[in-house]
C-alpha positions in Angstrom: 85.7 127.2 97.8 87.1 125.1 100.7 87.5 121.4 100.1 88.1 118.8 102.8 89.5 115.3 101.9 89.3 112.4 104.3 92.3 110.0 103.8 95.8 110.6 102.4 96.1 107.5 100.3 96.5 107.5 96.5 93.0 109.0 95.9 93.1 111.6 98.6 96.6 112.9 97.9 96.0 112.9 94.1 92.9 115.0 94.5 94.7 117.3 97.0 97.5 117.9 94.5 95.3 118.9 91.6 93.1 121.1 93.8 96.0 122.9 95.4 97.7 123.5 92.1 94.5 125.2 90.9 94.5 127.5 94.0 91.7 125.7 95.8 91.9 125.8 99.6 92.3 122.0 100.4 92.9 120.2 103.7 93.5 116.4 104.0 92.8 114.5 107.2 94.8 111.3 107.6 94.1 108.9 110.4 97.7 107.6 110.7 101.1 109.3 110.4 103.6 108.8 107.7 105.4 106.6 107.0 102.7 103.9 107.3 102.1 100.5 105.8 99.1 99.5 103.7 98.1 96.0 102.6 98.8 95.9 98.9 100.5 93.9 96.2 102.6 97.0 95.5 102.2 96.5 91.8 101.4 99.5 89.5 100.2 98.7 86.0 100.7 101.1 83.1 97.3 102.5 83.9 98.5 103.6 87.3 101.8 104.8 86.0 100.0 107.1 83.6 98.4 108.8 86.6 101.8 109.1 88.3 103.1 110.8 85.1 100.2 113.2 85.0 100.9 114.2 88.5 104.5 114.9 87.6 105.7 112.7 90.5 109.3 111.6 90.0 109.7 107.8 90.1 113.4 107.1 89.4 114.6 103.5 89.7 117.4 104.4 92.0 114.9 105.7 94.5 112.8 102.6 95.2 110.7 102.6 92.0 111.3 99.3 90.3 110.2 99.1 86.6 108.8 95.9 85.1 108.3 94.7 81.5 104.9 93.1 81.8 103.1 90.0 83.2 104.4 86.5 83.7 101.4 84.2 84.0 101.6 80.7 85.5 98.9 78.0 85.3 98.4 74.4 84.3 102.2 73.7 84.2 102.7 76.5 81.7 104.4 79.9 82.0 103.9 82.7 79.5 105.5 86.2 79.6 103.4 89.0 78.1 105.1 92.4 77.7 102.9 95.4 78.5 101.2 96.4 75.2 102.0 99.4 73.1 99.0 101.6 73.6 99.2 105.3 72.7 97.6 106.5 75.9 99.7 104.5 78.4 103.4 104.0 79.1 104.9 100.7 78.2 106.1 99.8 81.7 104.7 99.0 85.1 106.2 99.8 88.6 106.7 98.1 91.9 106.7 100.5 94.8 105.8 99.7 98.4 102.9 101.6 99.8 105.1 102.5 102.8 107.0 104.8 100.4 104.4 105.5 97.7 101.7 106.9 99.9 104.1 109.3 101.7 105.7 110.5 98.5 102.2 111.3 97.1 101.2 113.1 100.2 104.4 115.2 100.3 103.9 116.0 96.6 100.4 117.3 97.4 101.9 119.4 100.3 104.5 120.9 98.0 101.6 122.0 95.7 100.0 123.8 98.6 97.7 121.3 100.3 97.5 121.1 104.1 97.8 117.5 105.4 96.9 116.9 109.0 98.1 113.5 110.3 96.6 111.6 113.3 93.1 112.9 112.6 90.6 110.1 112.6 87.3 111.1 111.0 84.3 109.7 112.9 81.4 111.2 111.0 80.2 113.7 108.4 78.4 116.9 109.4 75.2 118.0 107.7 73.0 121.0 107.7 69.2 121.0 108.2 68.7 120.3 104.5 70.9 117.2 104.7 73.8 118.6 102.8 77.3 117.6 103.9 79.0 120.6 105.4 82.2 119.1 106.9 83.4 116.3 109.2 84.1 115.6 112.8 87.5 114.0 113.7 89.1 112.5 116.8 92.7 113.5 117.4 95.2 110.7 118.0 98.5 110.6 119.8 101.7 109.2 118.4 100.6 105.7 119.3 97.4 105.9 117.4 95.2 106.3 120.6 92.5 108.9 121.0 93.6 111.9 123.0 90.0 112.7 123.9 90.0 115.8 121.8 87.7 116.2 118.8 87.5 118.9 116.2 85.0 119.9 113.6 86.2 120.8 110.1 83.7 122.8 107.9 84.0 122.6 104.1 82.1 123.5 101.0 82.8 120.0 99.6 84.0 116.8 101.2 85.8 114.0 99.4 85.6 110.6 101.1 88.9 108.9 100.2 89.0 106.8 103.4 89.1 103.4 101.9 86.9 100.3 102.1 85.7 101.0 105.6 84.9 104.7 104.8 83.5 106.0 108.1 82.5 109.2 106.3 80.1 107.4 103.9 78.9 104.9 106.5 78.0 107.8 108.9 75.6 109.0 106.3 74.0 105.6 105.8 75.7 104.8 102.5 76.2 101.1 102.8 78.0 98.4 100.7 76.0 96.7 97.9 75.7 93.0 98.1 75.2 92.6 94.3 78.9 93.4 93.7 81.9 91.1 94.0 84.1 91.4 97.0 87.7 90.1 97.3 90.1 89.4 100.1 93.9 89.6 99.7 96.7 88.6 102.1 100.3 89.3 101.6 103.8 89.3 103.2 107.4 89.9 102.2 110.3 87.5 102.0 114.0 88.1 101.6 114.5 86.5 98.3 116.9 86.3 95.3 113.8 87.0 93.2 113.8 90.6 94.4 115.1 92.0 91.0 112.5 90.2 88.8 111.6 92.3 85.8 108.1 90.8 85.5 104.9 91.0 87.6 104.2 87.4 88.2 100.7 86.1 88.5 99.7 82.6 89.5 96.3 81.7 88.1 96.3 78.4 90.0 97.8 77.9 93.4 99.4 74.4 93.9 99.9 73.4 97.5 102.7 71.4 99.0 100.9 68.1 98.2 100.1 69.2 94.6 96.4 69.8 95.4 95.1 73.1 94.0 94.2 75.8 96.6 91.5 78.4 96.0 92.3 81.8 94.7 95.0 83.4 92.6 98.5 84.6 93.7 101.3 87.0 92.9 105.1 87.3 93.3 106.4 90.8 92.8 110.1 91.6 93.2 110.4 94.8 95.2 114.1 95.4 94.4 115.1 96.1 98.0 116.1 92.5 98.7 112.5 91.3 99.2 109.6 90.0 97.2 105.9 90.8 97.9 104.1 87.5 97.8 100.3 87.3 98.2 97.0 85.8 97.2 93.5 86.8 96.7 90.1 85.1 96.6 86.7 86.4 95.4 83.3 85.9 97.1 82.2 84.1 93.9 84.2 81.1 95.2 82.4 78.6 97.4 85.4 78.7 99.8 85.1 82.4 100.4 84.6 83.3 104.1 85.4 79.7 105.2 89.2 79.7 105.1 92.2 80.9 107.1 93.6 82.9 104.2 97.0 83.3 106.0 97.3 79.5 106.2 96.4 79.2 102.5 99.4 81.5 101.7 101.6 79.4 103.9 100.6 76.2 102.2 101.1 77.8 98.7 104.6 79.2 99.5 105.6 75.9 101.2 105.2 74.2 97.8 107.5 76.7 96.0 111.1 76.0 95.0 113.4 76.2 98.1 115.9 78.4 96.3 113.3 81.2 96.1 113.5 81.6 99.8 109.8 81.9 100.6 110.3 80.3 104.0 109.3 81.3 107.5 112.9 82.1 108.3 113.0 84.6 105.4 109.7 86.2 106.1 109.8 90.0 106.7 106.8 91.1 108.8 103.6 89.4 109.5 101.0 88.2 106.9 98.4 91.0 106.6 95.1 91.1 104.8 92.5 93.5 103.5 89.2 93.5 101.7 88.9 94.5 98.1 85.6 96.4 97.3 84.9 95.8 93.7 82.7 97.0 90.8 81.2 100.1 92.5 80.1 98.3 95.6 79.2 101.5 97.4 76.9 104.0 95.8 75.8 106.7 95.3 79.1 108.3 94.5 77.7 111.8 94.9 75.5 113.1 97.7 75.0 116.8 98.2 78.3 118.1 99.4 80.1 114.7 99.3 81.9 112.7 96.6 83.3 109.2 97.0 86.7 108.3 95.6 88.6 105.1 95.1 87.9 102.2 97.5 85.4 104.3 99.4 83.2 104.0 96.3 84.1 100.4 95.5 86.3 101.4 92.6 88.4 98.2 92.4 88.4 96.2 89.1 86.6 92.8 89.4 89.0 91.6 86.7 92.3 91.9 88.5 91.8 93.5 91.9 93.5 96.7 90.7 92.5 99.7 92.7 95.3 102.3 92.8 94.8 103.4 89.2 91.0 103.9 89.6 91.5 105.6 92.9 93.9 108.1 91.3 91.7 108.6 88.2 88.6 109.2 90.3 90.5 111.8 92.3 91.6 113.5 89.1 88.0 113.5 87.8 86.6 114.9 91.1 89.2 117.6 91.2 88.4 118.6 87.7 84.6 118.9 88.5 85.4 121.0 91.7 87.8 123.3 89.9 85.3 123.9 87.1 82.4 124.4 89.6 84.6 126.9 91.6 85.5 128.8 88.5 81.9 129.0 87.3 80.7 130.0 90.8 83.2 132.8 91.0 82.4 134.1 87.5 78.6 134.1 88.4 79.1 136.1 91.6 77.9 133.1 93.6 74.7 132.5 91.6 75.9 129.3 89.9 74.5 126.0 91.2 77.8 124.3 92.1 76.0 121.2 93.6 74.2 120.5 90.4 77.6 120.6 88.6 79.3 118.3 91.1 76.4 115.8 90.9 77.6 115.0 87.3 80.7 113.3 88.8 78.8 110.1 89.6 77.5 109.7 86.0 80.9 110.6 84.6 82.7 107.9 86.6 80.0 105.4 85.7 80.5 106.3 82.1 84.2 105.8 82.3 84.3 102.3 83.8 80.7 101.1 84.3 80.6 98.7 81.3 84.1 97.5 82.1 83.2 96.7 85.7 80.0 95.0 84.5 82.1 92.7 82.3 84.4 92.2 85.3 81.5 91.1 87.5 80.6 88.4 85.0 84.3 87.4 84.9 84.4 87.2 88.7 81.4 84.9 88.7 82.9 82.6 86.2 86.4 82.2 87.8 84.6 81.3 91.0 83.7 78.0 89.3 86.8 75.7 89.3 85.7 73.7 86.3 85.2 76.8 84.2 88.5 78.3 85.3 90.3 75.0 84.6 88.8 74.8 81.1 89.6 78.4 80.3 93.2 78.1 81.4 93.8 74.9 79.5 92.3 76.5 76.4 93.9 79.9 76.6 97.4 79.5 78.1 98.9 77.7 75.0 97.7 80.6 72.7 99.9 83.7 73.3 97.8 86.0 71.0 94.7 85.1 73.1 96.5 85.7 76.4 97.8 89.1 75.1 94.2 90.1 74.5 93.1 88.8 77.9 95.8 90.9 79.6 94.7 94.1 77.8 91.1 93.4 78.8 91.9 92.6 82.4 94.2 95.6 82.9 91.9 97.9 80.9 94.7 99.0 78.6 92.8 100.1 75.6 92.9 103.0 73.3 89.3 104.3 72.7 90.4 105.9 69.3 92.4 103.0 68.0 91.2 100.8 65.1 93.3 97.7 66.0 91.5 94.4 66.3 92.0 94.0 70.1 90.7 97.5 70.8 87.7 97.0 68.6 86.8 93.7 70.3 87.0 95.2 73.7 84.9 98.2 72.7 82.2 95.8 71.3 82.2 93.7 74.4 81.8 96.8 76.6 79.1 98.1 74.3 77.1 94.9 74.7 76.7 95.3 78.5 75.1 98.1 80.5 77.2 100.4 82.6 77.0 99.4 86.3 73.6 100.4 87.6 72.9 102.4 90.8 69.6 100.6 91.2 69.3 98.4 94.3 69.7 94.7 93.4 67.0 92.1 93.3 67.5 89.3 95.9 68.6 86.7 93.2 71.4 89.1 92.0 73.3 89.2 95.2 76.7 87.7 95.9 77.3 85.7 99.0 78.4 88.2 101.7 80.0 86.1 104.4 81.6 88.1 107.2 85.3 88.5 106.3 87.9 88.6 109.0 91.3 89.7 108.0 93.9 91.3 110.3 94.3 95.0 109.5 
């Protein structure tokens, strides 16, 4: 079986590693060339670290991987530090690693396992046979400056994995559009040279005070990268009335202008421009399986509406997809070609939905609530003074639960998720839709 993967981000490279290790013929087409930057907070929760461990990817602290102890949350004049919980299925530490280094290390890890990675190949559309099954992709070749050379190539495959992010030309070329009954976020970030670079906590601001003390819309973060800089950014959801109406880069400037001068978050210390990206949440692009095609990570809207985390779900979806493909390939070979591999692969969509569907449904309700300032203010004033409640909230938001555990927090989360349906693939009714203003962020 020949597999083609579009995109060498966390999802694409993870899938490529597992497939190559299993002896599957796998090629990855990456639009850019490494090293390349991606807009991200650079924070990896224990859920993402677990996937890194499963890959066997080394992540020593002396090689740009900065460990952290947990979350520091700031709101309403209060600060609370919450260590990552002890959960049997997850490590008790997070990581900070810039995507500039992280994505390339993942790609090289997949190459070392036997995957072929072709850089500067920009996929324009998927190829289909007369029955409508995806049979490969067409790609434009780019030069070293990222411009089209005028040459195109077609790449045939038995299975195509779309891991090409939120814009996913692969899926769009097949008419698989975004769903407007799912939340959407926008995040902007930049780096500052700062004495806070060695912070041991991932710091989240649940309220954003401006220079004049007035609250700005959205939530923010300050993550020490450990290389002399801090990653500072903010996000806003389309459940907020300000969504689509603001200059998000200016909001970030106003927020950082109100921070203590000794932190160094000033224009003089800024490293690089402010860059932004959309966050496709709660399975906002479905179906995740079409004959010959599986959607991974951001291409399938696999970003948590709770906290905007996407890397862990991208890597997990890649692992799941690889497992289905490896199993289907084995059964196909054992049957002498008689096994219905497509029927087997089609189960991937329901499997992913079963893994996170209920969690994402809860997250959609959460996203709708935090878009209402009065509700958010009341929740923060009530919850921030109660550490035990905030510890529970962190576990819920980061999806750090043990399905087999009998502890109170795990049981409560299981009950909550059991009370809501897994995210549906049914098209939404008009009154279920989120506002979908056109979002403009620089790439």
